[in-house]
C-alpha positions as CSV (number, residue, x, y, z in Angstrom):
1,M,55.1,-34.7,2.5
2,D,59.0,-35.2,1.5
3,L,59.6,-34.4,-2.0
4,R,63.4,-34.2,-1.6
5,A,65.6,-36.5,-4.1
6,G,67.5,-39.4,-1.9
7,G,67.8,-42.2,-4.5
8,S,69.1,-43.7,-7.0
9,I,67.6,-41.9,-10.4
10,S,66.0,-44.6,-11.2
11,E,63.9,-44.7,-7.7
12,N,63.8,-41.0,-7.9
13,I,61.7,-41.0,-11.1
14,R,59.8,-44.0,-9.8
15,F,59.0,-41.8,-6.6
16,V,57.9,-39.0,-9.0
17,F,55.9,-40.6,-11.2
18,E,54.0,-41.9,-8.1
19,Q,53.5,-38.6,-6.5
20,I,51.5,-37.5,-10.2
21,R,49.9,-40.6,-10.5
22,R,48.6,-40.2,-6.6
23,A,47.6,-36.2,-7.4
24,T,45.9,-36.9,-10.5
25,Q,43.9,-39.6,-8.9
26,Q,43.2,-37.2,-5.9
27,S,41.8,-34.2,-7.9
28,G,39.4,-36.7,-9.8
29,R,41.7,-36.8,-13.1
30,H,42.4,-39.2,-15.8
31,E,45.6,-41.1,-15.0
32,G,48.4,-40.2,-17.9
33,S,46.6,-36.2,-18.3
34,V,49.9,-35.5,-16.5
35,R,53.4,-35.2,-18.4
36,L,57.0,-34.9,-16.3
37,V,59.2,-33.0,-17.8
38,A,63.0,-33.7,-16.7
39,A,64.6,-30.4,-16.3
40,T,68.2,-31.7,-17.1
41,K,70.7,-28.2,-17.0
42,S,73.6,-29.3,-15.5
43,V,73.2,-32.8,-15.8
44,G,75.6,-35.3,-17.6
45,L,74.6,-37.3,-20.8
46,D,75.5,-40.9,-18.3
47,Q,72.5,-39.8,-15.8
48,I,70.7,-38.5,-18.4
49,R,70.3,-41.9,-20.4
50,E,69.8,-43.8,-17.0
51,G,66.7,-41.5,-16.5
52,I,65.5,-42.4,-20.1
53,A,66.1,-45.9,-19.2
54,S,63.8,-45.4,-16.2
55,G,61.3,-43.8,-18.2
56,L,61.5,-40.0,-19.2
57,T,60.4,-39.4,-22.3
58,I,61.2,-35.2,-21.9
59,L,63.7,-33.4,-21.3
60,G,63.7,-29.4,-20.6
61,E,66.6,-27.1,-21.2
62,N,67.1,-23.7,-19.8
63,R,70.7,-22.9,-21.9
64,L,70.8,-23.5,-25.6
65,Q,74.7,-23.4,-25.6
66,E,74.2,-26.3,-23.1
67,A,71.3,-27.9,-24.8
68,L,72.6,-28.6,-28.4
69,P,75.3,-31.1,-27.7
70,K,72.9,-33.1,-25.5
71,I,70.2,-33.0,-28.3
72,E,72.8,-34.2,-30.7
73,A,74.5,-36.6,-28.1
74,L,71.5,-38.6,-27.9
75,R,69.9,-38.0,-31.5
76,G,67.9,-41.2,-31.8
77,E,66.7,-41.8,-28.6
78,P,62.4,-42.1,-27.9
79,I,62.7,-38.1,-26.2
80,Q,61.3,-34.9,-26.8
81,W,63.1,-31.8,-26.2
82,H,61.5,-28.8,-24.6
83,F,62.9,-25.4,-23.9
84,I,61.9,-24.4,-20.7
85,G,64.5,-21.2,-20.0
86,H,64.3,-17.5,-20.5
87,L,64.4,-17.2,-24.5
88,Q,66.5,-14.1,-25.9
89,R,65.0,-13.1,-29.2
90,R,68.5,-13.4,-31.0
91,K,68.7,-17.1,-30.3
92,V,64.7,-17.7,-32.0
93,R,66.8,-18.8,-34.7
94,S,68.4,-21.4,-32.8
95,V,65.5,-23.0,-31.1
96,V,62.9,-22.8,-33.6
97,G,62.4,-26.7,-35.3
98,V,65.0,-27.8,-32.7
99,F,62.5,-28.1,-30.0
100,D,59.2,-29.6,-29.6
101,L,57.7,-27.6,-27.0
102,I,58.9,-23.5,-26.1
103,H,57.5,-22.8,-22.4
104,S,58.9,-19.6,-22.2
105,V,57.8,-16.9,-24.4
106,D,57.3,-14.1,-22.2
107,S,55.9,-11.1,-24.7
108,L,54.7,-10.6,-28.3
109,E,57.5,-9.5,-29.7
110,L,59.0,-13.0,-28.6
111,A,56.6,-14.2,-30.5
112,E,56.1,-12.4,-33.5
113,E,60.1,-13.5,-33.8
114,I,59.6,-17.0,-33.5
115,D,56.4,-16.7,-36.0
116,R,59.1,-15.0,-38.3
117,R,61.4,-17.6,-38.1
118,A,59.2,-20.2,-37.8
119,Q,58.1,-19.0,-41.2
120,E,61.3,-19.3,-42.9
121,A,62.3,-22.9,-41.5
122,G,58.7,-23.7,-43.2
123,L,56.9,-25.5,-39.7
124,R,54.7,-24.3,-37.0
125,Q,56.4,-23.9,-33.7
126,A,54.5,-25.0,-30.7
127,V,54.5,-22.6,-27.7
128,L,53.9,-21.6,-24.3
129,L,52.8,-18.2,-22.7
130,E,54.8,-17.3,-19.6
131,V,52.5,-15.7,-17.3
132,N,54.0,-13.0,-14.3
133,L,51.5,-13.4,-11.8
134,E,52.6,-11.4,-9.7
135,A,54.4,-8.4,-11.9
136,E,57.7,-9.3,-10.2
137,A,60.2,-7.4,-11.2
138,T,62.5,-10.3,-11.0
139,K,60.5,-12.1,-13.7
140,T,59.4,-11.8,-17.0
141,G,56.2,-12.8,-18.7
142,F,52.7,-11.6,-19.3
143,R,50.8,-9.8,-16.9
144,P,47.2,-11.5,-16.6
145,D,45.2,-8.3,-17.3
146,E,47.1,-7.7,-20.5
147,L,47.0,-11.3,-22.3
148,E,43.2,-11.0,-23.1
149,G,43.9,-7.7,-25.0
150,T,47.0,-9.4,-26.8
151,M,45.7,-12.8,-27.5
152,P,44.2,-12.3,-31.1
153,R,47.6,-10.6,-32.0
154,L,49.2,-14.1,-31.1
155,G,45.9,-16.0,-32.7
156,A,47.0,-13.8,-35.7
157,L,50.6,-15.5,-35.7
158,S,50.3,-18.6,-38.8
159,H,53.6,-20.4,-37.7
160,V,53.3,-20.3,-34.3
161,E,50.8,-22.8,-32.4
162,V,50.1,-21.5,-28.6
163,K,49.2,-24.8,-26.1
164,G,48.8,-23.2,-23.2
165,L,50.3,-21.0,-20.4
166,M,53.4,-21.5,-18.1
167,A,53.7,-19.8,-14.6
168,I,56.7,-19.9,-11.7
169,P,55.0,-18.9,-8.4
170,P,56.9,-16.5,-5.8
171,P,59.6,-18.6,-3.9
172,T,58.0,-20.5,-0.6
173,S,59.0,-22.9,1.3
174,D,55.4,-24.5,1.9
175,P,54.2,-26.2,-0.9
176,E,50.6,-25.7,-0.2
177,Q,51.8,-21.3,-0.5
178,A,51.9,-21.5,-4.4
179,R,48.8,-23.5,-4.1
180,S,46.6,-19.9,-5.1
181,Y,48.8,-19.0,-8.0
182,F,48.4,-22.1,-9.6
183,R,44.4,-22.4,-9.4
184,R,45.1,-18.3,-10.6
185,L,46.7,-19.5,-13.8
186,R,44.4,-22.7,-14.6
187,E,41.8,-19.7,-14.1
188,L,43.2,-17.4,-16.6
189,A,43.1,-19.8,-19.0
190,Q,39.6,-21.1,-18.4
191,R,38.9,-17.7,-19.0
192,L,40.6,-16.9,-22.1
193,S,39.3,-20.3,-23.7
194,H,36.7,-18.3,-25.5
195,Q,39.4,-16.8,-27.5
196,S,40.5,-20.3,-28.6
197,T,41.4,-20.1,-32.6
198,S,43.5,-23.1,-35.1
199,T,46.7,-21.7,-33.8
200,V,45.6,-20.8,-29.9
201,S,44.1,-23.8,-27.7
202,L,45.5,-23.0,-24.1
203,K,45.0,-26.6,-23.1
204,E,48.3,-27.3,-21.6
205,L,49.5,-25.8,-17.8
206,S,52.8,-26.0,-17.2
207,M,53.2,-25.3,-13.7
208,G,54.9,-26.7,-10.5
209,M,58.5,-27.8,-10.0
210,S,60.5,-30.2,-7.3
211,S,58.9,-28.6,-4.1
212,D,55.5,-28.2,-5.3
213,Y,54.4,-30.7,-8.3
214,P,52.0,-32.7,-6.4
215,V,50.4,-29.5,-5.5
216,A,50.4,-27.9,-8.9
217,V,48.6,-31.4,-10.5
218,E,46.0,-31.5,-7.9
219,E,45.3,-27.7,-9.7
220,G,45.2,-28.4,-13.0
221,A,49.1,-28.8,-14.0
222,T,49.5,-30.9,-17.2
223,M,53.0,-30.7,-17.2
224,V,55.4,-30.6,-14.2
225,R,59.1,-29.2,-14.6
226,V,61.1,-31.4,-12.5
227,G,65.2,-31.7,-11.8
228,T,66.5,-31.6,-8.2
229,A,63.9,-34.3,-7.0
230,I,65.0,-37.0,-10.1
231,F,68.9,-35.7,-10.3
232,G,69.6,-34.4,-6.7
233,A,71.2,-30.8,-6.6
234,R,73.4,-29.3,-9.5
235,R,75.5,-26.5,-10.0
236,A,73.7,-23.6,-10.6
């Protein structure tokens, strides 16, 4: 299946939504059970506005310094902002309460810092736990085997709401090679679901990007993070 961006932004968005719809239907899930997070790193405001006019409702940013001016410029638009990049502890104060969801909580220490800053701000911050499925040295994230023992401590954080898990499989040229990783993340969430509390639900699975999002949807993704397939190739 060719998932490359080749049309206008509006055409690409229609194509991505159709691929999500088909994959959702093929996997026997309810239509509307998967949300599209448009990755807008290095995307200009005019392009983002075109995307919003074409149906985008969730925008994902990797870099705080790039995101904040966009958030201010687009204030009042009917959109949510998700933080999808690596989050440094020293930047937590600037992220908490600004983003509706943080996808990339990769350690207990980071979760505790988010909890502390959220308490100071008088709110509860929604997050996903990033899982390093293959213990890759180049990636951060919880190891699958450590999460079960860590969940009680995460559940004790009164100002953090753990909504689910996120993972990025090792790079591959064939989307089908990513399927087993998506399945493993879904199965991990199912195994940990018995530890659900008032602040831990694990119902969300953020997995799948421009090269493999239909496969991720077939394996249970509730959110896919798509950038290139909508906006085309961008500078790093």
